[in-house]
Jmol script that loads the backbone (N, CA, C; Angstrom):
load data "model"
ATOM      1  N   MET A   1     -13.144  -0.528 -14.771  1.00  0.00           N
ATOM      2  CA  MET A   1     -12.305  -0.349 -13.559  1.00  0.00           C
ATOM      3  C   MET A   1     -10.847  -1.442 -13.432  1.00  0.00           C
ATOM      4  N   ALA A   2     -10.716  -0.731 -12.726  1.00  0.00           N
ATOM      5  CA  ALA A   2      -9.056  -1.942 -13.038  1.00  0.00           C
ATOM      6  C   ALA A   2      -8.703  -3.114 -12.708  1.00  0.00           C
ATOM      7  N   ARG A   3      -7.920  -3.566 -13.133  1.00  0.00           N
ATOM      8  CA  ARG A   3      -7.585  -4.899 -12.811  1.00  0.00           C
ATOM      9  C   ARG A   3      -6.584  -5.590 -12.387  1.00  0.00           C
ATOM     10  N   LEU A   4      -6.106  -5.689 -11.171  1.00  0.00           N
ATOM     11  CA  LEU A   4      -5.366  -6.114 -10.592  1.00  0.00           C
ATOM     12  C   LEU A   4      -4.482  -6.912 -11.111  1.00  0.00           C
ATOM     13  N   VAL A   5      -2.915  -6.638 -11.019  1.00  0.00           N
ATOM     14  CA  VAL A   5      -1.719  -7.967 -12.188  1.00  0.00           C
ATOM     15  C   VAL A   5      -1.090  -8.512 -10.695  1.00  0.00           C
ATOM     16  N   ARG A   6      -0.593 -10.020 -11.047  1.00  0.00           N
ATOM     17  CA  ARG A   6      -0.518 -10.592  -9.685  1.00  0.00           C
ATOM     18  C   ARG A   6       0.875 -10.387 -10.250  1.00  0.00           C
ATOM     19  N   PRO A   7       1.486 -10.956  -9.188  1.00  0.00           N
ATOM     20  CA  PRO A   7       1.434 -10.836  -6.879  1.00  0.00           C
ATOM     21  C   PRO A   7       0.862  -9.695  -7.227  1.00  0.00           C
ATOM     22  N   THR A   8       0.101 -10.162  -5.905  1.00  0.00           N
ATOM     23  CA  THR A   8      -0.436  -9.048  -5.560  1.00  0.00           C
ATOM     24  C   THR A   8      -0.125  -8.718  -3.772  1.00  0.00           C
ATOM     25  N   TRP A   9       0.310  -8.072  -2.434  1.00  0.00           N
ATOM     26  CA  TRP A   9       0.468  -7.526  -1.657  1.00  0.00           C
ATOM     27  C   TRP A   9      -1.341  -6.798  -1.226  1.00  0.00           C
ATOM     28  N   ALA A  10      -1.309  -7.477   0.134  1.00  0.00           N
ATOM     29  CA  ALA A  10      -2.173  -6.770   1.030  1.00  0.00           C
ATOM     30  C   ALA A  10      -1.932  -5.577   1.737  1.00  0.00           C
ATOM     31  N   ILE A  11      -2.623  -4.876   1.802  1.00  0.00           N
ATOM     32  CA  ILE A  11      -2.945  -3.939   3.443  1.00  0.00           C
ATOM     33  C   ILE A  11      -4.113  -3.542   3.806  1.00  0.00           C
ATOM     34  N   ARG A  12      -3.787  -3.336   4.896  1.00  0.00           N
ATOM     35  CA  ARG A  12      -4.412  -2.984   6.020  1.00  0.00           C
ATOM     36  C   ARG A  12      -4.961  -1.966   6.269  1.00  0.00           C
ATOM     37  N   CYS A  13      -5.972  -1.512   6.305  1.00  0.00           N
ATOM     38  CA  CYS A  13      -6.505  -0.074   6.980  1.00  0.00           C
ATOM     39  C   CYS A  13      -5.951  -0.371   8.683  1.00  0.00           C
ATOM     40  N   THR A  14      -5.369   1.628   9.258  1.00  0.00           N
ATOM     41  CA  THR A  14      -4.705   1.293  10.150  1.00  0.00           C
ATOM     42  C   THR A  14      -5.546   2.377  10.597  1.00  0.00           C
ATOM     43  N   GLN A  15      -7.210   2.891  10.104  1.00  0.00           N
ATOM     44  CA  GLN A  15      -7.376   3.555  10.630  1.00  0.00           C
ATOM     45  C   GLN A  15      -8.809   2.571  11.864  1.00  0.00           C
ATOM     46  N   SER A  16      -8.719   3.038  12.598  1.00  0.00           N
ATOM     47  CA  SER A  16      -9.940   2.169  14.053  1.00  0.00           C
ATOM     48  C   SER A  16     -11.233   2.265  14.153  1.00  0.00           C
ATOM     49  N   GLY A  17     -11.608   2.439  13.404  1.00  0.00           N
ATOM     50  CA  GLY A  17     -13.293   2.653  12.644  1.00  0.00           C
ATOM     51  C   GLY A  17     -13.310   1.631  11.166  1.00  0.00           C
ATOM     52  N   CYS A  18     -11.994   0.970  11.076  1.00  0.00           N
ATOM     53  CA  CYS A  18     -12.623   0.444   9.505  1.00  0.00           C
ATOM     54  C   CYS A  18     -11.508  -0.800   9.847  1.00  0.00           C
ATOM     55  N   ARG A  19      -9.704  -1.111   9.764  1.00  0.00           N
ATOM     56  CA  ARG A  19      -8.765  -1.683   9.850  1.00  0.00           C
ATOM     57  C   ARG A  19      -9.423  -3.441   8.544  1.00  0.00           C
ATOM     58  N   THR A  20      -9.742  -2.693   7.297  1.00  0.00           N
ATOM     59  CA  THR A  20     -10.598  -3.485   6.424  1.00  0.00           C
ATOM     60  C   THR A  20      -8.647  -3.798   5.908  1.00  0.00           C
ATOM     61  N   LEU A  21      -9.537  -5.272   4.917  1.00  0.00           N
ATOM     62  CA  LEU A  21      -7.814  -5.800   4.563  1.00  0.00           C
ATOM     63  C   LEU A  21      -8.058  -5.515   2.837  1.00  0.00           C
ATOM     64  N   PHE A  22      -7.702  -5.090   2.072  1.00  0.00           N
ATOM     65  CA  PHE A  22      -7.626  -5.251   0.613  1.00  0.00           C
ATOM     66  C   PHE A  22      -5.604  -5.255  -0.605  1.00  0.00           C
ATOM     67  N   GLU A  23      -6.208  -5.682  -1.902  1.00  0.00           N
ATOM     68  CA  GLU A  23      -5.094  -6.514  -2.523  1.00  0.00           C
ATOM     69  C   GLU A  23      -4.177  -4.756  -3.217  1.00  0.00           C
ATOM     70  N   VAL A  24      -3.051  -4.684  -3.283  1.00  0.00           N
ATOM     71  CA  VAL A  24      -1.978  -4.329  -4.035  1.00  0.00           C
ATOM     72  C   VAL A  24      -1.932  -4.935  -4.719  1.00  0.00           C
ATOM     73  N   ALA A  25      -1.425  -3.699  -6.051  1.00  0.00           N
ATOM     74  CA  ALA A  25      -0.565  -5.085  -7.070  1.00  0.00           C
ATOM     75  C   ALA A  25       0.897  -4.832  -6.528  1.00  0.00           C
ATOM     76  N   GLU A  26       1.707  -5.812  -6.898  1.00  0.00           N
ATOM     77  CA  GLU A  26       2.926  -5.643  -6.650  1.00  0.00           C
ATOM     78  C   GLU A  26       3.669  -4.648  -7.541  1.00  0.00           C
ATOM     79  N   LEU A  27       4.795  -3.840  -6.826  1.00  0.00           N
ATOM     80  CA  LEU A  27       5.495  -3.124  -7.818  1.00  0.00           C
ATOM     81  C   LEU A  27       6.769  -3.428  -8.358  1.00  0.00           C
ATOM     82  N   GLU A  28       7.390  -2.791  -8.811  1.00  0.00           N
ATOM     83  CA  GLU A  28       9.074  -2.540  -8.927  1.00  0.00           C
ATOM     84  C   GLU A  28       9.758  -2.564  -8.511  1.00  0.00           C
ATOM     85  N   GLU A  29      11.097  -3.020  -8.120  1.00  0.00           N
ATOM     86  CA  GLU A  29      11.834  -2.404  -7.336  1.00  0.00           C
ATOM     87  C   GLU A  29      11.732  -1.406  -7.157  1.00  0.00           C
ATOM     88  N   GLY A  30      12.200  -0.839  -6.382  1.00  0.00           N
ATOM     89  CA  GLY A  30      12.173   1.260  -6.069  1.00  0.00           C
ATOM     90  C   GLY A  30      11.188   1.797  -6.000  1.00  0.00           C
ATOM     91  N   LYS A  31       9.734   1.374  -6.929  1.00  0.00           N
ATOM     92  CA  LYS A  31       8.608   2.495  -7.369  1.00  0.00           C
ATOM     93  C   LYS A  31       7.853   1.942  -6.434  1.00  0.00           C
ATOM     94  N   GLN A  32       7.520   3.233  -6.123  1.00  0.00           N
ATOM     95  CA  GLN A  32       5.764   3.489  -4.840  1.00  0.00           C
ATOM     96  C   GLN A  32       4.781   3.366  -5.886  1.00  0.00           C
ATOM     97  N   GLN A  33       3.761   3.741  -4.852  1.00  0.00           N
ATOM     98  CA  GLN A  33       2.081   4.562  -5.615  1.00  0.00           C
ATOM     99  C   GLN A  33       1.606   4.646  -3.883  1.00  0.00           C
ATOM    100  N   GLU A  34       0.669   5.502  -4.786  1.00  0.00           N
ATOM    101  CA  GLU A  34      -0.175   5.741  -3.782  1.00  0.00           C
ATOM    102  C   GLU A  34      -1.812   5.370  -3.514  1.00  0.00           C
ATOM    103  N   VAL A  35      -1.703   4.413  -2.753  1.00  0.00           N
ATOM    104  CA  VAL A  35      -4.344   3.452  -3.524  1.00  0.00           C
ATOM    105  C   VAL A  35      -4.657   4.150  -1.883  1.00  0.00           C
ATOM    106  N   VAL A  36      -5.847   3.837  -2.252  1.00  0.00           N
ATOM    107  CA  VAL A  36      -6.989   4.219  -1.590  1.00  0.00           C
ATOM    108  C   VAL A  36      -7.531   2.841  -1.251  1.00  0.00           C
ATOM    109  N   CYS A  37      -8.214   3.380   0.256  1.00  0.00           N
ATOM    110  CA  CYS A  37      -8.929   2.482   0.859  1.00  0.00           C
ATOM    111  C   CYS A  37     -10.387   2.217   0.740  1.00  0.00           C
ATOM    112  N   PRO A  38     -10.445   1.413   0.114  1.00  0.00           N
ATOM    113  CA  PRO A  38     -12.205   1.317  -0.911  1.00  0.00           C
ATOM    114  C   PRO A  38     -13.243   1.880   0.451  1.00  0.00           C
ATOM    115  N   ASN A  39     -12.487   1.198   1.513  1.00  0.00           N
ATOM    116  CA  ASN A  39     -13.949   1.166   2.612  1.00  0.00           C
ATOM    117  C   ASN A  39     -13.850   2.571   3.141  1.00  0.00           C
ATOM    118  N   CYS A  40     -13.025   3.308   3.920  1.00  0.00           N
ATOM    119  CA  CYS A  40     -13.182   4.709   4.596  1.00  0.00           C
ATOM    120  C   CYS A  40     -12.400   5.530   3.754  1.00  0.00           C
ATOM    121  N   GLY A  41     -11.427   5.062   2.568  1.00  0.00           N
ATOM    122  CA  GLY A  41     -11.569   7.044   1.587  1.00  0.00           C
ATOM    123  C   GLY A  41      -9.841   7.044   2.260  1.00  0.00           C
ATOM    124  N   GLU A  42      -9.461   6.466   2.843  1.00  0.00           N
ATOM    125  CA  GLU A  42      -7.933   6.150   3.726  1.00  0.00           C
ATOM    126  C   GLU A  42      -6.711   6.187   2.443  1.00  0.00           C
ATOM    127  N   HIS A  43      -5.749   7.313   2.346  1.00  0.00           N
ATOM    128  CA  HIS A  43      -4.606   7.402   1.639  1.00  0.00           C
ATOM    129  C   HIS A  43      -3.338   6.687   1.974  1.00  0.00           C
ATOM    130  N   TYR A  44      -2.941   5.651   1.604  1.00  0.00           N
ATOM    131  CA  TYR A  44      -1.402   5.239   1.736  1.00  0.00           C
ATOM    132  C   TYR A  44      -1.005   4.816   0.596  1.00  0.00           C
ATOM    133  N   VAL A  45       0.499   5.555   1.473  1.00  0.00           N
ATOM    134  CA  VAL A  45       1.633   5.153   0.164  1.00  0.00           C
ATOM    135  C   VAL A  45       2.271   4.062   0.081  1.00  0.00           C
ATOM    136  N   TYR A  46       2.654   2.923  -0.436  1.00  0.00           N
ATOM    137  CA  TYR A  46       3.763   1.304  -0.739  1.00  0.00           C
ATOM    138  C   TYR A  46       3.669   0.818  -1.393  1.00  0.00           C
ATOM    139  N   PRO A  47       5.854   0.790  -1.135  1.00  0.00           N
ATOM    140  CA  PRO A  47       6.149  -0.038   0.017  1.00  0.00           C
ATOM    141  C   PRO A  47       6.475   1.132   0.377  1.00  0.00           C
ATOM    142  N   ILE A  48       6.520   0.873   1.444  1.00  0.00           N
ATOM    143  CA  ILE A  48       7.364   1.894   2.799  1.00  0.00           C
ATOM    144  C   ILE A  48       9.060   1.581   2.007  1.00  0.00           C
ATOM    145  N   VAL A  49       9.487   2.419   1.740  1.00  0.00           N
ATOM    146  CA  VAL A  49      10.683   2.743   1.956  1.00  0.00           C
ATOM    147  C   VAL A  49      11.808   2.810   2.833  1.00  0.00           C
ATOM    148  N   GLU A  50      12.345   2.196   3.599  1.00  0.00           N
ATOM    149  CA  GLU A  50      13.433   2.569   4.519  1.00  0.00           C
ATOM    150  C   GLU A  50      14.244   3.135   4.169  1.00  0.00           C
ATOM    151  N   ASN A  51      14.507   4.772   5.334  1.00  0.00           N
ATOM    152  CA  ASN A  51      16.224   4.991   5.014  1.00  0.00           C
ATOM    153  C   ASN A  51      17.232   4.857   5.306  1.00  0.00           C
ATOM    154  N   ASN A  52      18.265   4.374   4.509  1.00  0.00           N
ATOM    155  CA  ASN A  52      19.215   4.069   4.868  1.00  0.00           C
ATOM    156  C   ASN A  52      20.263   5.027   5.603  1.00  0.00           C
ATOM    157  N   ASN A  53      20.047   6.881   5.376  1.00  0.00           N
ATOM    158  CA  ASN A  53      20.799   7.443   5.932  1.00  0.00           C
ATOM    159  C   ASN A  53      21.080   7.087   7.189  1.00  0.00           C
ATOM    160  N   GLU A  54      20.199   7.191   8.019  1.00  0.00           N
ATOM    161  CA  GLU A  54      20.291   7.175   9.784  1.00  0.00           C
ATOM    162  C   GLU A  54      21.555   6.199   9.645  1.00  0.00           C
ATOM    163  N   ASN A  55      22.652   4.839   8.983  1.00  0.00           N
ATOM    164  CA  ASN A  55      23.657   4.085   9.331  1.00  0.00           C
ATOM    165  C   ASN A  55      25.056   4.684   9.291  1.00  0.00           C
ATOM    166  N   GLN A  56      24.496   6.276   8.432  1.00  0.00           N
ATOM    167  CA  GLN A  56      25.614   6.668   7.722  1.00  0.00           C
ATOM    168  C   GLN A  56      26.630   7.822   8.648  1.00  0.00           C
TER     169      GLN A  56
END
end "model"
wireframe off; spacefill off
backbone 0.3
color backbone group
């Protein structure tokens, strides 16, 4: 089993029937990772990268 590296962030599942809060490892700047809710299996990509192209 994998072990989380500190520091960590928390993600709350957005599925209305789940709403589980689970920890994810903090990533280096500019990197993203896909995680799966341990309760319902919903997939998430974090952190969300904001698109700055709208202001150009």
